[in-house]
C-alpha positions in Angstrom: -25.7 46.2 -60.1 -23.3 45.2 -57.4 -24.3 42.9 -54.5 -23.7 44.2 -51.0 -22.2 41.5 -48.7 -24.2 40.7 -45.6 -23.1 38.9 -42.5 -23.7 35.2 -42.7 -26.9 34.4 -40.9 -26.7 31.4 -38.5 -28.1 28.2 -39.8 -31.6 27.7 -38.6 -30.8 24.1 -37.5 -27.8 25.0 -35.3 -28.6 24.4 -31.6 -27.1 26.3 -28.7 -24.7 23.8 -27.2 -24.0 25.9 -24.1 -21.4 25.0 -21.5 -20.7 21.9 -19.4 -20.9 22.4 -15.7 -18.8 19.9 -13.7 -19.0 21.6 -10.4 -21.8 19.3 -9.3 -20.1 16.1 -10.5 -19.2 13.6 -7.9 -15.5 13.3 -7.2 -13.7 10.0 -7.9 -13.9 7.9 -4.8 -10.7 7.5 -2.9 -11.1 3.7 -2.8 -11.2 3.7 -6.6 -8.0 5.9 -6.8 -6.3 3.5 -4.4 -7.3 0.5 -6.4 -6.0 2.1 -9.6 -2.6 2.9 -7.9 -2.5 -0.7 -6.6 -3.1 -2.0 -10.2 -0.4 0.3 -11.5 2.0 -1.2 -9.0 1.3 -4.8 -10.2 0.3 -4.5 -13.8 3.8 -3.7 -15.0 6.2 -6.5 -15.5 8.8 -4.9 -13.3 6.4 -4.4 -10.4 4.7 -7.8 -10.7 7.9 -9.8 -11.1 9.7 -7.9 -8.4 6.9 -8.7 -5.9 7.1 -12.4 -6.9 10.9 -12.3 -6.6 10.8 -10.9 -3.1 8.5 -13.7 -2.0 10.7 -16.3 -3.7 13.7 -14.9 -2.0 12.0 -15.1 1.3 11.2 -18.8 0.7 14.8 -19.5 -0.5 16.3 -17.9 2.6 13.8 -19.8 4.8 14.9 -23.1 3.3 18.6 -22.3 3.7 18.0 -21.1 7.3 16.1 -24.3 8.1 19.1 -26.5 7.2 21.9 -24.2 8.4 20.6 -22.9 11.8 20.9 -24.9 15.1 17.9 -26.8 16.3 17.3 -24.4 19.2 16.9 -21.5 16.7 14.2 -23.1 14.5 11.1 -21.8 16.2 8.4 -20.0 14.2 9.5 -16.7 15.7 13.0 -17.2 14.3 11.7 -17.8 10.8 9.4 -14.8 11.1 12.4 -12.7 12.0 14.3 -13.9 9.0 11.4 -13.1 6.7 11.1 -9.7 8.2 14.8 -9.0 7.6 14.5 -9.9 3.9 11.4 -7.7 3.5 13.1 -4.8 5.3 15.6 -4.5 2.5 13.5 -5.1 -0.6 9.8 -4.2 0.2 10.5 -0.4 0.3 11.7 -0.7 -3.3 8.1 -1.7 -4.3 6.8 1.5 -2.7 9.5 3.5 -4.5 8.4 2.1 -7.9 4.8 2.8 -7.1 5.4 6.5 -6.1 7.8 7.3 -8.9 5.7 5.6 -11.7 4.4 9.0 -12.9 8.0 10.1 -13.6 9.5 6.9 -14.7 6.7 5.7 -17.0 5.8 9.3 -18.2 2.1 9.0 -17.3 2.0 11.9 -14.9 0.0 14.1 -17.3 -2.6 11.3 -17.6 -2.8 10.7 -13.8 -3.1 14.4 -12.8 -5.4 15.2 -15.7 -7.9 12.6 -14.6 -7.5 13.7 -11.0 -6.2 17.3 -10.9 -6.1 17.4 -7.1 -2.7 16.0 -6.5 -3.2 15.6 -2.8 -5.8 12.9 -3.4 -3.3 11.1 -5.7 -0.7 11.2 -3.0 -3.1 9.8 -0.4 -4.2 7.1 -2.9 -0.5 6.1 -3.5 0.0 6.0 0.3 -3.0 3.7 0.8 -2.1 1.5 -2.1 1.5 1.2 -0.9 0.4 0.1 2.6 -2.2 -2.3 1.2 0.6 -3.9 -0.9 3.0 -3.9 2.0 0.4 -5.6 4.3 -0.3 -8.3 1.7 3.4 -9.0 1.2 3.9 -9.2 5.0 1.0 -11.7 5.4 2.4 -13.9 2.6 5.9 -13.7 4.2 4.4 -14.8 7.5 2.8 -17.7 5.8 6.1 -18.6 4.1 7.6 -18.6 7.6 5.2 -21.3 8.5 6.6 -23.4 5.6 10.1 -22.7 6.9 9.1 -23.8 10.4 7.6 -27.1 8.9 10.9 -27.7 7.1 12.8 -27.1 10.3 10.5 -29.6 12.1 11.2 -32.1 9.3 14.9 -31.8 9.9 14.5 -32.8 13.5 13.8 -29.6 15.4 11.1 -29.4 18.1 7.8 -27.8 17.0 7.7 -24.2 18.6 4.9 -22.0 17.2 4.8 -19.3 19.9 5.9 -15.8 18.9 7.1 -13.1 21.3 4.8 -10.1 21.0 7.7 -7.7 20.9 9.3 -9.6 18.0 6.0 -9.8 16.1 5.1 -6.1 16.5 8.5 -4.4 16.6 10.8 -6.7 14.7 8.3 -7.7 12.0 5.4 -5.2 11.7 6.9 -1.9 12.9 10.3 -2.4 11.2 8.6 -3.0 7.8 6.2 -0.1 8.3 9.1 2.2 9.0 10.8 0.9 5.9 7.7 1.5 3.8 7.5 5.1 5.1 11.2 5.7 4.4 10.8 4.4 0.9 7.7 6.6 0.4 9.6 9.7 1.7 12.7 9.1 -0.5 10.5 8.4 -3.6 8.5 11.6 -3.2 11.7 13.6 -2.6 13.6 12.4 -5.6 10.8 11.3 -8.0 13.2 9.2 -10.0 13.2 5.4 -9.6 17.0 4.6 -10.0 18.0 7.6 -7.8 15.4 6.7 -5.1 16.5 3.1 -5.0 20.2 4.1 -4.7 19.2 6.6 -2.1 17.4 4.0 -0.1 20.3 1.5 -0.1 22.7 4.3 0.9 20.3 5.1 3.9 19.8 1.4 4.9 23.2 -0.1 4.2 26.0 2.4 3.8 25.0 5.0 6.4 24.7 2.5 9.3 28.1 1.0 8.4 29.7 4.5 8.3 28.1 5.5 11.6 29.3 2.2 13.2 32.9 2.9 12.0 32.8 6.5 13.3 31.2 5.3 16.6 34.0 2.8 17.1 36.6 5.5 16.5 35.0 8.1 18.7 33.0 7.5 21.9 31.6 11.0 21.7 30.2 10.3 18.2 28.8 7.0 19.5 26.8 9.0 22.0 25.5 11.4 19.5 24.7 8.9 16.7 21.3 7.7 18.0 20.1 11.3 18.0 21.0 11.9 14.4 20.9 8.5 12.7 17.5 6.7 12.4 18.8 3.2 11.9 21.0 3.4 15.1 18.1 4.9 17.1 15.8 2.0 16.1 18.1 -0.7 17.4 16.4 -1.1 20.8 13.1 -1.8 19.1 14.4 -5.1 17.7 16.3 -6.5 20.7 14.0 -9.4 21.7 11.8 -8.4 24.6 13.7 -5.3 25.4 11.6 -2.1 26.0 13.2 1.2 25.0 13.8 3.8 27.8 12.4 7.3 27.7 15.7 8.6 26.3 15.8 6.0 23.6 12.2 6.9 22.5 13.4 10.6 22.4 16.3 9.5 20.2 13.9 7.6 17.9 11.6 10.7 17.6 14.5 13.1 17.0 16.3 11.0 14.3 12.9 10.1 12.8 12.1 13.7 12.4 15.4 14.2 10.5 15.2 11.1 8.3 11.5 10.5 7.9 9.2 13.4 8.7 11.2 16.2 7.0 12.0 14.3 3.8 8.4 13.2 3.6 7.1 16.7 4.1 9.5 18.1 1.5 8.8 15.3 -0.9 5.0 15.7 -0.8 5.4 19.5 -1.2 7.7 18.8 -4.3 5.2 16.3 -5.7 2.4 18.8 -5.4 4.4 21.3 -7.6 6.5 19.2 -9.9 5.9 19.7 -13.7 5.3 16.4 -15.5 6.2 16.2 -19.2 
């Protein structure tokens, strides 16, 4: 007698597991995402030591300036301007390293799996970058106090007053623009070495090239502020000088070319790039 196979009956003890509904789960708070991005910027040896190196460089330049500058140029505002100049060249690199970490450290899949909405990650990186920049600027301002004290020790007269235009335009606004430029270049290229090279081309090589062309052609010198952002920003950093309406228009036009458009294209690329 042959046995007729029957479909295996389910085990009596097997429970119906059902499905998991995440639609009602709370989203990760933006503050937590920003803190995570800030930790990522400082937890790596490169990010942590580069931040320390910037501050040490600011201190070293302050000490050199205190002994090399004339006594009538050793006010706190002078040291603050020196600190702002150092930060302007190197602080955007911190932002570049923060933004490109997903591509350079190959953790993009982890980041965008834990938070699939890439727009929130972009905002978190933006907030973390500005928080880091503000912290570095505050520390640099404190280091400028040390430089001023060294200047007083060398015989200079104590002068602690700071021109408001220098404080806002020459220190705060200049570094904020640098942070934004670094963020835009980083999102556009999403490669740490390429973005760093791109930033130095923008901040060092391009102004020199524009200056040379402007000295050779007066017509190009008139056009340069409309198409080159560094040249257009010059009136912002000239002591207590206030830009005219035309100069503000030049800042807006060149800023659209070198800041707004790259930032918009970079964010759009970051929203669609495939991480491996």
